[in-house]
C-alpha positions in Angstrom: 6.6 -5.0 17.8 6.7 -6.4 14.3 3.7 -8.9 13.1 4.9 -12.6 12.4 3.7 -11.7 8.7 6.1 -8.8 8.5 9.0 -10.6 9.7 8.5 -13.4 7.0 8.1 -11.0 4.0 10.9 -10.9 1.7 11.6 -8.6 -1.0 10.1 -9.6 -4.6 12.9 -11.3 -6.8 11.8 -8.9 -9.4 13.9 -6.0 -7.6 17.5 -5.2 -8.5 20.0 -6.1 -5.9 20.2 -2.5 -4.5 16.4 -2.5 -4.3 16.2 -5.4 -2.4 18.7 -3.8 0.1 16.5 -0.9 0.5 13.4 -3.2 0.9 15.0 -5.0 3.7 16.3 -2.0 5.5 13.0 -0.4 5.1 11.0 -3.4 6.7 13.4 -3.6 9.4 13.4 0.1 10.2 9.1 0.8 9.9 6.1 -1.2 10.5 4.4 -1.9 7.4 0.8 -3.3 8.7 -1.1 -4.7 5.4 -0.6 -5.7 1.9 -1.3 -2.3 0.4 1.7 -0.9 2.2 4.0 -3.8 0.7 2.5 -3.0 -2.7 3.2 0.6 -2.3 6.8 -0.3 -1.1 7.0 -2.6 -4.1 6.0 0.3 -6.5 8.4 2.8 -5.0 11.1 0.5 -5.4 10.5 -0.5 -8.9 10.3 2.9 -9.7 13.9 3.3 -8.1 15.0 0.5 -10.3 13.7 2.2 -13.5 15.5 5.4 -12.4 18.8 3.7 -12.0 18.7 2.2 -15.4 17.8 5.5 -17.2 20.9 6.9 -15.1 23.0 4.3 -16.4 21.6 4.7 -20.0 22.4 8.6 -19.7 25.8 8.1 -18.4 26.9 6.1 -21.1 24.8 7.8 -24.1 24.9 11.7 -22.5 22.0 13.6 -21.3 21.5 15.1 -25.0 21.4 13.0 -28.1 21.2 14.3 -31.9 17.7 13.7 -33.6 17.3 12.6 -37.1 17.8 16.3 -38.3 21.0 16.7 -36.3 19.5 19.0 -33.7 20.2 18.5 -30.1 17.5 17.2 -27.8 17.3 15.6 -24.4 17.9 11.9 -24.1 14.4 10.2 -23.6 15.8 8.2 -20.7 16.2 11.8 -18.8 12.2 12.0 -18.8 12.2 8.5 -17.9 14.5 9.2 -14.9 12.5 12.4 -13.8 9.3 10.4 -14.0 10.5 7.6 -12.0 12.1 9.5 -9.4 8.8 11.2 -8.9 6.8 8.1 -8.8 9.2 6.7 -6.3 9.0 9.9 -4.0 5.2 9.7 -4.4 5.1 6.1 -3.1 7.4 6.9 -0.3 5.0 9.8 0.6 2.0 7.9 0.6 3.8 5.3 3.0 4.7 8.5 5.4 8.5 7.8 4.6 9.3 11.0 3.6 9.3 12.4 7.1 12.6 12.7 9.4 11.8 12.0 12.9 11.7 15.3 14.9 15.0 16.2 16.8 15.2 17.0 20.4 17.4 20.0 19.5 18.8 22.2 16.5 21.3 20.7 14.4 22.6 17.3 13.4 21.6 14.2 15.5 24.4 13.0 17.8 26.8 10.6 16.0 26.1 12.0 12.5 
């Protein structure tokens, strides 16, 4: 059963609409029992938002740009995307949200 503090916990307004949706789903599906857990969740979803912003920039500009010497190089947002994804995954691992529940048998769960 979820604590009354967790039931009242709303997503931070600084998160994007997509990240707020993930917040609501994760808070509904998992038990977060202290403020540190909520801080880790916020950190993960802020990194998710940064990753999405970087992806949008890469989609608009391309993954490769020309430097001042007209040499091709990776768009700086490629590094931002990679680092943000890594930060998000690390925060989710810290919350133990990277593990799938064990299945009773081999293969996909029923209804998938």
